Backbone as CSV, one residue per row, in Angstrom:
resi,resn,N_x,N_y,N_z,CA_x,CA_y,CA_z,C_x,C_y,C_z
1,MET,1.072,-1.264,0.034,0.189,0.111,-0.211,1.191,1.123,-0.137
2,LYS,0.509,1.895,-0.902,0.916,3.410,-0.537,0.576,4.191,0.072
3,TYR,1.652,4.967,0.498,1.458,5.940,2.045,1.806,7.391,2.037
4,VAL,2.503,7.605,1.111,3.657,8.662,0.944,3.538,9.196,-0.783
5,TYR,3.029,10.656,-0.690,3.042,10.543,-1.746,3.512,12.277,-2.237
6,PHE,4.121,12.021,-3.294,6.086,13.378,-3.720,5.012,14.377,-4.298
7,PHE,5.597,15.881,-3.906,5.153,16.976,-4.826,6.002,17.596,-4.954
8,GLY,6.594,18.404,-6.474,7.551,19.190,-6.551,7.995,19.254,-8.168
9,ALA,8.606,20.270,-8.305,9.516,20.376,-9.431,8.381,20.143,-10.832
10,GLY,7.234,20.921,-10.384,5.751,20.408,-11.309,5.082,19.057,-11.507
11,LYS,5.517,18.727,-10.584,5.171,17.126,-10.593,4.455,16.229,-9.550
12,ALA,3.097,16.642,-9.338,2.511,15.623,-8.355,1.583,14.281,-8.337
13,GLU,2.107,13.433,-7.306,1.627,12.058,-7.333,-0.342,12.315,-6.806
14,GLY,-0.181,13.225,-6.254,-1.824,13.008,-5.622,-1.828,14.733,-6.812
15,ASN,-3.607,14.485,-6.558,-4.363,15.522,-6.805,-5.623,16.230,-5.775
16,GLY,-5.888,17.160,-6.212,-7.376,18.009,-4.944,-8.387,16.983,-4.909
17,GLU,-8.570,16.225,-5.804,-10.084,15.338,-5.782,-9.368,14.273,-4.742
18,MET,-7.663,13.973,-3.948,-7.825,13.236,-2.516,-8.033,13.993,-1.186
19,LYS,-8.994,14.482,-0.850,-8.837,15.301,0.483,-9.242,13.382,1.260
20,ASP,-9.433,12.481,1.344,-10.144,11.525,2.043,-8.537,10.869,2.297
21,VAL,-7.496,11.225,1.446,-5.956,10.321,1.473,-5.233,11.370,1.906
22,LEU,-5.111,12.227,1.631,-4.099,13.457,1.565,-4.298,14.698,2.413
23,GLY,-5.292,14.723,2.929,-6.415,15.863,3.730,-6.552,17.178,2.596
24,GLY,-7.034,18.487,3.511,-7.361,19.511,2.670,-5.857,19.705,2.442
25,LYS,-4.824,19.936,3.366,-3.593,20.578,2.881,-3.108,20.053,1.843
26,GLY,-2.846,18.808,2.222,-1.822,17.915,1.289,-2.604,17.735,-0.723
27,ALA,-3.442,17.704,-0.208,-4.318,17.891,-1.545,-4.155,19.273,-2.347
28,GLY,-4.166,20.180,-1.874,-4.335,21.552,-2.087,-2.812,21.709,-2.958
29,LEU,-1.567,21.204,-1.585,-0.555,21.776,-2.372,-0.165,20.861,-3.921
30,ALA,-0.883,19.366,-3.886,-0.486,18.998,-4.984,-1.113,19.244,-6.365
31,GLU,-2.583,19.916,-6.365,-3.261,19.969,-6.918,-1.953,21.550,-7.596
32,MET,-1.660,22.748,-6.511,-1.426,23.797,-6.818,0.201,23.288,-7.358
33,THR,0.562,22.574,-7.525,1.829,22.168,-7.929,1.839,21.832,-9.680
34,LYS,0.464,21.052,-9.626,-0.078,20.579,-10.776,0.142,21.395,-12.157
35,ILE,-0.592,22.816,-11.580,-1.228,23.999,-11.965,-0.293,24.854,-12.505
36,GLY,0.994,24.637,-11.856,2.482,25.117,-12.212,2.601,26.481,-11.500
37,LEU,1.882,26.233,-10.293,2.588,27.337,-9.151,3.709,27.236,-8.293
38,PRO,4.694,28.185,-7.751,5.558,27.385,-7.518,5.483,27.132,-6.373
39,VAL,5.358,26.483,-5.886,4.985,25.505,-4.399,6.071,25.312,-4.048
40,PRO,6.614,25.350,-2.431,7.854,24.559,-1.758,7.924,22.945,-2.402
41,ALA,8.761,22.028,-2.670,8.120,21.285,-2.522,7.861,20.079,-1.406
42,GLY,7.618,19.071,-1.711,7.650,18.598,-0.504,6.938,16.596,-0.503
43,PHE,6.518,16.375,0.678,5.765,14.780,0.630,4.587,15.039,1.210
44,THR,3.575,14.568,1.402,2.247,13.730,2.325,2.654,12.620,2.506
45,ILE,2.381,12.199,4.305,1.620,11.064,4.601,0.856,10.906,4.490
46,SER,0.013,10.084,3.932,-1.509,9.948,3.971,-1.816,9.524,5.428
47,ALA,-3.571,10.248,5.394,-4.472,10.123,6.841,-4.498,8.634,6.981
48,GLU,-4.201,7.678,6.281,-3.976,6.485,6.174,-3.379,5.592,6.780
49,CYS,-2.386,6.281,7.078,-0.779,6.103,7.658,-1.362,6.247,9.108
50,CYS,-1.891,7.592,9.144,-2.623,7.836,10.593,-3.613,6.617,11.298
51,ASP,-4.061,6.701,10.507,-5.150,5.633,10.955,-4.228,4.538,11.505
52,PHE,-3.708,3.709,10.634,-2.900,2.472,11.103,-2.022,2.681,12.114
53,TYR,-2.020,3.859,12.324,-0.514,4.369,13.185,-1.394,3.777,14.791
54,LEU,-2.274,4.549,14.587,-3.161,4.596,15.657,-4.201,3.573,16.244
55,LYS,-4.286,1.992,15.226,-5.029,0.999,15.477,-3.812,0.376,15.612
56,HIS,-2.560,0.812,15.599,-1.235,-0.759,15.708,-0.905,-0.632,16.878
57,ASP,-1.111,0.332,17.989,-0.246,0.694,19.211,0.758,1.204,19.027
58,ARG,0.447,2.965,18.365,1.638,3.592,18.423,2.790,3.304,16.905
59,LYS,2.540,2.142,16.304,3.425,1.536,15.244,3.553,1.890,13.768
60,TYR,4.132,2.278,12.908,4.027,2.909,11.447,3.756,1.063,11.018
61,PRO,3.613,1.483,9.561,3.304,0.201,8.526,4.923,-0.114,8.071
62,LYS,5.009,-0.971,8.243,6.668,-1.777,8.244,7.009,-0.943,6.309
63,SER,6.609,-0.357,5.776,7.162,-0.182,4.372,7.141,1.245,4.387
64,LEU,6.405,2.410,5.921,6.867,3.500,6.151,8.307,4.050,5.916
65,VAL,9.218,3.503,6.438,10.799,4.128,6.757,11.279,4.279,5.257
66,GLN,11.078,3.280,4.259,11.522,3.218,3.444,10.681,4.023,2.295
67,GLU,9.445,4.305,2.599,8.926,5.250,1.347,9.287,6.535,2.179
68,VAL,9.423,6.918,3.179,9.570,8.385,3.461,11.558,8.720,3.212
69,LYS,12.312,7.380,3.629,13.581,7.908,3.217,13.632,8.441,1.225
70,LYS,12.899,6.986,0.954,12.964,7.491,-0.702,12.370,9.005,-0.856
71,HIS,11.213,9.460,-0.812,10.405,10.154,-0.579,11.794,11.881,0.001
72,LEU,12.264,11.306,0.917,13.097,12.536,1.298,14.528,12.795,0.053
73,ALA,14.873,11.612,-0.012,16.398,11.577,-0.908,15.088,12.144,-1.949
74,ARG,14.107,12.196,-2.874,13.692,12.388,-3.750,13.832,14.401,-4.043
75,LEU,13.558,14.541,-2.355,12.909,15.873,-2.344,14.435,16.920,-2.266
76,GLU,15.547,16.035,-1.702,16.960,16.359,-1.739,17.518,17.223,-3.196
77,LYS,16.637,15.923,-3.921,17.569,15.791,-5.358,17.024,17.380,-6.026
78,VAL,15.479,17.616,-5.788,14.875,18.485,-6.613,15.119,19.652,-5.675
79,THR,15.303,20.132,-4.666,15.799,21.301,-4.407,17.589,21.556,-4.013
80,LYS,18.137,20.341,-4.380,19.639,20.662,-4.459,20.111,20.894,-3.076
81,LYS,19.704,20.295,-1.721,20.098,20.433,-0.231,20.154,19.360,0.081
82,ARG,20.743,18.811,1.101,20.770,17.791,1.987,20.390,17.788,2.962
83,PHE,19.147,17.089,4.128,18.957,16.734,5.300,19.975,17.126,6.209
84,GLY,19.937,18.214,6.871,20.914,17.966,8.197,22.525,18.742,7.451
85,ALA,22.773,18.762,6.328,23.989,19.015,6.126,24.711,20.163,6.364
86,PRO,26.185,20.055,6.880,27.058,21.194,7.335,26.992,22.359,6.505
87,GLU,26.829,22.141,5.190,26.936,22.820,4.176,25.181,23.005,3.292
88,ASN,24.736,24.146,3.046,23.377,24.535,1.903,22.686,22.992,2.828
89,PRO,22.364,23.581,4.154,20.851,22.237,4.239,19.428,21.914,3.598
90,LEU,18.860,21.509,3.707,17.303,21.324,3.435,16.709,21.394,5.089
91,LEU,15.767,22.669,5.039,14.768,22.232,5.852,13.687,22.263,5.492
92,VAL,12.733,21.839,6.531,11.739,20.982,6.207,10.400,21.848,7.304
93,SER,9.629,21.944,7.371,8.085,22.131,7.742,7.130,20.622,8.035
94,VAL,6.814,20.819,8.875,6.002,19.144,9.867,4.806,19.560,9.859
95,ARG,3.622,19.587,9.016,2.522,19.960,9.275,1.290,19.027,9.367
96,SER,0.002,19.262,10.621,-0.641,18.189,9.904,-1.928,18.911,8.723
97,GLY,-2.952,18.037,8.542,-3.468,18.589,7.616,-4.971,17.118,7.862
98,SER,-5.619,17.548,7.778,-7.401,16.551,7.262,-7.788,16.855,6.425
99,ALA,-9.192,15.893,6.274,-9.801,15.936,5.267,-10.759,17.673,5.556
100,ARG,-11.255,17.479,6.663,-11.592,18.598,7.083,-11.087,19.891,8.143
101,SER,-11.079,20.799,7.888,-10.118,22.128,8.499,-10.762,21.683,9.857
102,MET,-9.603,21.912,10.560,-9.395,22.322,11.999,-8.361,23.230,12.680
103,PRO,-8.915,24.283,12.117,-7.422,25.621,12.548,-7.319,25.585,13.797
104,GLY,-5.935,25.307,14.264,-5.452,25.646,15.489,-5.384,24.050,16.163
105,MET,-6.066,23.336,15.873,-6.578,22.100,16.709,-5.426,20.800,16.843
106,MET,-3.938,21.215,15.414,-3.205,19.947,15.316,-1.855,20.698,15.534
107,GLU,-0.973,19.862,15.022,0.336,20.261,15.573,1.162,20.586,14.012
108,THR,2.101,21.666,14.658,2.691,22.113,13.065,4.318,22.309,14.225
109,ILE,5.518,21.780,13.418,7.132,21.703,13.853,7.449,22.396,12.309
110,LEU,8.741,23.768,12.703,8.999,24.770,11.793,10.766,24.119,11.959
111,ASN,11.706,24.157,10.929,12.499,24.245,11.053,13.704,22.968,10.982
112,LEU,12.473,21.816,10.797,13.733,20.979,11.129,14.691,20.270,10.209
113,GLY,16.029,19.996,10.816,16.751,19.393,9.977,18.176,20.384,10.127
114,LEU,17.825,21.714,11.253,18.862,22.359,11.677,19.338,21.509,13.249
115,ASN,20.368,21.645,13.300,21.233,21.358,14.287,22.545,22.013,14.790
116,SER,23.658,21.521,15.659,24.741,23.034,15.988,25.502,22.846,14.995
117,ARG,25.784,21.785,13.213,26.480,22.452,12.941,26.060,23.229,11.496
118,SER,24.655,22.705,10.970,23.913,23.645,9.946,23.002,25.253,10.571
119,VAL,23.299,25.116,11.718,22.823,26.342,11.933,24.334,27.367,11.661
120,ALA,25.197,27.030,11.050,26.003,28.116,11.321,26.036,28.016,9.361
121,ALA,25.671,26.674,8.850,25.550,26.960,7.518,24.523,27.789,7.048
122,LEU,23.329,27.993,7.876,21.984,28.869,7.366,22.688,30.200,7.523
123,ALA,23.835,30.291,8.218,23.795,31.641,8.856,24.479,32.263,7.796
124,ARG,25.314,31.583,7.408,26.795,31.632,6.199,25.004,32.443,4.682
125,LYS,24.525,31.530,4.514,23.772,31.093,3.243,23.167,32.186,3.547
126,ALA,22.587,32.863,4.835,21.564,33.978,4.792,22.592,34.847,4.884
127,ASN,23.296,34.972,4.986,24.465,36.186,5.653,23.611,36.772,6.507
128,ASN,23.016,36.145,7.724,22.313,36.581,8.684,22.285,35.956,9.952
129,GLU,23.572,36.065,10.746,23.628,35.189,12.058,22.031,35.258,12.885
130,ARG,21.435,36.273,13.111,20.256,36.329,14.086,18.913,35.401,13.448
131,PHE,18.977,35.516,11.776,17.844,34.757,11.887,18.141,32.970,11.868
132,ALA,19.341,32.925,11.607,19.976,31.587,11.932,19.446,30.820,12.852
133,TRP,20.251,31.560,14.154,20.022,31.349,15.785,18.786,31.228,15.987
134,ASP,17.750,32.231,15.436,16.148,32.726,15.917,15.466,31.247,15.345
135,ALA,15.551,30.900,14.325,15.538,29.296,13.735,15.309,28.574,13.989
136,TYR,16.678,28.347,14.676,17.541,26.995,15.606,16.135,27.221,17.309
137,ARG,16.046,28.488,17.527,15.829,28.714,18.524,14.234,27.778,18.933
138,ARG,13.359,28.599,17.552,12.000,27.790,16.886,12.064,26.589,17.126
139,LEU,13.029,26.079,16.544,13.138,24.793,16.207,12.982,23.810,17.609
140,VAL,14.352,24.021,18.436,14.328,23.635,19.982,12.751,23.723,20.545
141,GLN,12.695,25.163,20.734,11.292,25.195,22.014,10.120,24.551,21.001
142,MET,9.423,24.402,20.161,9.014,23.855,19.242,9.027,22.087,19.323
143,TYR,10.218,21.553,19.420,10.070,20.336,19.668,10.065,19.585,20.828
144,SER,10.652,20.790,22.089,10.989,20.239,23.369,8.838,20.406,23.678
145,THR,8.135,21.427,22.653,6.703,21.121,23.694,5.647,20.020,22.551
146,VAL,6.044,20.539,21.156,5.051,19.546,20.311,5.217,17.974,20.424
147,VAL,6.742,17.803,20.650,7.034,16.159,20.309,7.337,15.838,21.775
148,ILE,8.368,16.576,23.433,8.385,15.561,23.875,7.183,16.532,25.232
149,GLY,6.643,17.022,24.734,5.450,17.442,26.100,6.184,18.140,26.806
150,LEU,7.121,19.109,26.863,7.356,19.936,27.879,6.616,21.149,28.080
151,PRO,6.451,21.522,28.942,5.591,22.685,29.535,5.999,23.927,28.742
152,LYS,4.566,24.677,27.961,5.453,25.745,26.818,6.129,27.085,27.869
153,GLU,5.063,26.826,28.789,5.152,28.301,29.858,6.476,28.374,30.774
154,GLU,7.240,27.235,30.795,8.473,26.974,31.210,9.567,27.724,30.292
155,LEU,9.371,27.477,29.333,10.231,27.694,27.693,9.786,29.298,27.525
156,GLU,8.779,29.648,27.576,8.578,31.098,27.616,9.188,32.115,28.582
157,GLU,9.022,31.415,29.662,9.664,32.121,30.655,11.092,32.425,30.641
158,LYS,11.774,31.482,30.259,13.335,31.846,29.904,13.495,32.928,28.758
159,LEU,12.847,32.741,27.812,12.725,33.924,27.042,12.773,35.456,27.344
160,ARG,11.122,35.074,28.571,11.419,36.452,28.885,11.969,37.217,29.876
161,SER,12.839,35.937,30.983,14.173,36.582,31.037,15.345,36.706,30.609
162,LEU,15.418,36.416,29.533,16.694,36.867,28.658,16.416,38.250,28.105
163,LYS,15.011,38.089,27.687,14.814,40.030,27.128,15.360,41.092,28.387
164,THR,14.714,40.756,29.811,14.732,41.607,31.115,16.541,41.255,31.264
165,ARG,16.943,40.321,31.212,18.515,40.562,31.210,19.446,41.669,30.004
166,ARG,18.798,41.365,29.228,19.370,42.249,28.130,18.882,43.438,27.981
167,GLY,17.461,43.622,28.716,16.879,45.093,28.897,16.306,45.779,27.446
168,VAL,15.646,44.787,27.296,14.898,44.831,25.906,12.961,44.244,26.117
169,LYS,12.303,44.777,25.531,11.191,44.676,25.073,10.498,43.464,24.077
170,ASP,10.877,43.905,23.061,10.592,42.939,21.993,11.363,41.563,21.198
171,ASP,10.827,40.501,21.208,12.101,39.772,20.402,12.783,40.723,19.486
172,THR,12.631,41.019,18.443,13.251,41.964,17.132,14.632,42.262,17.745
173,GLU,14.662,42.756,19.147,15.644,43.341,19.108,16.759,42.375,20.175
174,LEU,16.670,41.512,20.380,17.455,40.321,20.554,18.728,40.290,19.407
175,PRO,20.007,40.258,19.599,21.249,40.207,18.772,21.096,38.565,18.880
176,HIS,21.829,38.145,17.780,22.049,36.662,17.639,23.104,36.153,18.678
177,GLU,23.289,36.991,19.027,24.371,36.078,20.769,23.142,35.823,21.692
178,ALA,22.297,36.535,21.706,21.002,36.250,22.737,20.218,34.842,22.345
179,TRP,19.906,34.690,20.700,19.200,33.637,20.632,20.303,32.461,20.997
180,ARG,21.839,32.781,20.880,22.490,31.435,20.871,22.808,30.635,22.750
181,GLU,22.629,32.287,23.371,22.666,31.716,25.016,21.528,30.950,25.367
182,LEU,20.098,31.537,24.399,18.653,30.919,24.653,18.990,29.688,24.339
183,VAL,19.221,29.171,22.905,19.592,27.685,22.714,19.882,26.745,23.657
184,ALA,21.331,27.702,24.215,21.760,26.860,25.220,21.295,26.441,26.100
185,GLU,20.465,27.230,26.274,19.493,27.263,28.095,18.395,26.334,27.685
186,TYR,17.878,26.166,26.792,16.766,25.731,25.899,17.382,24.296,25.955
187,LYS,18.442,23.797,25.558,19.072,22.041,25.347,19.561,21.624,26.706
188,GLU,19.822,22.402,27.712,20.594,22.420,28.853,18.661,21.838,30.274
189,TYR,17.808,22.441,29.760,16.633,22.341,29.870,15.929,21.037,29.731
190,PHE,15.821,20.698,28.679,15.700,19.635,27.708,16.166,18.309,28.192
191,LYS,17.577,18.749,28.324,18.252,17.543,29.412,17.867,16.894,30.019
192,GLN,18.091,18.392,31.510,17.236,18.072,32.644,16.439,17.497,33.043
193,LYS,15.197,17.942,31.877,13.624,17.245,31.969,13.406,15.995,31.199
194,THR,14.412,15.663,30.428,14.465,13.888,29.687,15.603,13.237,29.788
195,GLY,16.437,13.645,31.067,18.008,12.933,30.937,18.721,13.268,29.072
196,LYS,17.975,13.298,28.349,18.843,12.843,26.977,19.200,14.442,26.170
197,SER,19.882,14.656,25.317,20.653,15.657,24.862,19.323,15.633,23.715
198,PHE,19.669,17.195,23.049,18.479,17.990,22.439,19.011,16.897,20.915
199,PRO,18.097,16.140,19.800,18.535,15.848,18.859,19.230,16.394,17.933
200,GLU,20.329,15.495,17.354,21.313,16.257,16.984,21.079,15.869,15.626
201,ASP,20.372,14.581,15.076,19.971,13.477,13.582,19.250,14.252,13.725
202,PRO,19.303,14.801,11.851,17.526,15.187,11.431,16.315,14.221,11.279
203,GLU,17.022,13.208,11.223,16.244,12.362,11.197,15.924,11.627,11.929
204,GLU,15.817,11.954,13.208,15.485,11.632,14.730,14.797,12.659,14.659
205,GLN,14.973,13.850,14.851,13.657,14.764,14.514,12.974,14.811,14.267
206,LEU,12.774,14.417,12.400,11.539,14.118,11.763,10.894,13.521,12.139
207,TRP,10.668,12.451,12.095,10.102,10.998,12.935,9.801,11.400,14.256
208,GLY,10.443,11.971,15.112,9.922,12.784,16.559,8.136,13.745,15.870
209,ALA,8.500,14.504,14.635,7.872,15.391,14.676,6.341,14.462,13.646
210,ILE,6.728,13.800,12.987,5.545,12.723,12.397,5.054,12.197,13.210
211,GLY,5.323,11.492,14.092,4.957,10.622,15.436,4.046,11.598,16.082
212,ALA,4.375,12.959,16.638,3.159,13.745,17.080,2.456,14.613,16.542
213,VAL,2.943,14.776,15.537,1.575,15.040,14.675,0.770,14.099,14.768
214,PHE,0.719,12.520,14.195,-0.408,11.596,14.251,-0.756,12.024,15.972
215,GLU,-0.196,11.854,16.747,-0.738,12.081,18.197,-1.775,12.943,18.286
216,SER,-1.238,13.655,17.413,-2.338,15.525,17.653,-3.883,14.776,17.262
217,TRP,-3.965,13.893,16.890,-5.506,13.741,16.023,-5.930,13.555,17.364
218,ASN,-5.290,12.724,18.026,-6.376,12.562,19.174,-6.272,13.405,20.506
219,ALA,-5.352,14.455,20.079,-5.735,15.576,21.559,-6.690,15.785,22.017
220,GLU,-6.986,16.073,23.253,-8.378,16.927,23.853,-9.314,17.736,23.013
221,LYS,-7.873,18.612,22.907,-8.808,19.982,21.890,-9.333,19.087,20.867
222,ALA,-8.512,18.508,19.570,-8.902,17.981,18.527,-10.415,17.502,18.713
223,VAL,-10.060,16.676,19.630,-11.598,15.294,19.655,-12.972,16.243,20.132
224,THR,-12.334,17.271,20.884,-13.852,18.289,21.295,-14.305,18.904,19.836
225,TYR,-13.348,19.579,19.052,-13.783,20.272,17.918,-13.948,19.393,17.071
226,ARG,-14.263,18.016,16.718,-14.705,17.376,16.069,-15.690,16.995,16.552
227,ARG,-16.456,16.596,17.584,-17.697,16.346,18.706,-18.298,17.708,18.065
228,VAL,-17.708,19.162,18.637,-18.740,20.189,18.617,-19.174,20.244,17.047
229,GLU,-18.030,20.233,16.227,-18.365,20.509,14.274,-19.041,19.230,13.846
230,ARG,-19.339,18.104,14.392,-19.580,16.777,14.144,-19.100,16.977,12.873
231,ILE,-17.852,16.454,13.194,-17.011,16.116,12.215,-16.720,14.666,12.421
232,THR,-17.353,13.748,11.663,-17.134,11.908,11.765,-16.533,11.372,10.433
233,GLY,-16.122,9.815,10.535,-15.746,9.393,9.741,-14.810,9.709,8.739
234,LEU,-13.555,10.602,9.307,-11.965,11.115,8.999,-11.388,9.563,9.958
235,LEU,-10.483,8.964,8.483,-9.449,8.333,8.673,-8.273,8.948,10.011
236,GLY,-8.366,10.364,10.190,-7.049,10.738,10.452,-6.679,11.909,10.128
237,THR,-4.931,12.567,10.521,-4.475,13.671,9.810,-2.911,12.621,9.050
238,ALA,-3.052,13.669,8.106,-2.101,13.427,6.838,-0.465,14.487,7.513
239,VAL,0.394,13.595,7.177,1.188,14.813,7.361,2.204,15.821,6.000
240,ASN,2.219,16.800,5.612,2.809,17.492,4.945,4.569,17.667,5.778
241,VAL,5.432,17.306,4.752,6.618,17.740,4.809,7.424,18.386,3.653
242,VAL,7.480,19.615,3.960,7.780,20.650,2.859,8.546,21.190,3.083
243,GLN,9.593,21.896,2.244,10.670,22.417,2.246,10.423,24.176,2.865
């Protein structure tokens, strides 16, 4: 059974009629790619895979790992970048997307593929250290809260404390050194709470994010939203991995 559908470079394996399988977002990305809009390349893991995952004790279909590897390699070829590379790294977002719109109910993680080496490459590529370290800070923060389940408020408090020490009110006033300092604080907090270092391996980051999006289908707020809106009969959420 096919679980992963690629889109990019003007070609898409899915289409706008496949909302039940690709979710509204995945179907839209496929259709926009097909009609020639400049959509960033990526791939969609189907809602059928979410259904399998939730019905089989949080286990993925046996074929999924190889499917994802194949499509990640295809994405690297299309973008001419490599996932987590120390030079010219490919970064991706991982987003939910069901057949029915459920705004704000499920999870998104941005900037996957950044680590202590590729953040320096991003800074060089963009000629902007502040941008690169802020992007990395966002990844560490979102991964910690969405994938691991650490308290969002405690991480936000560290940011507020940093701004107080630096004597600024807005995030935009913080220089790159401050974001680098905050990344180190977040990583130390991560290790204290989990007993493990924040993952440097981009593929580990990716699989953590995929699982978190599938899990978010059964989050209390998502279940309540579907009940209130009388949304039934859906397989689950698709996962969109996009450059």
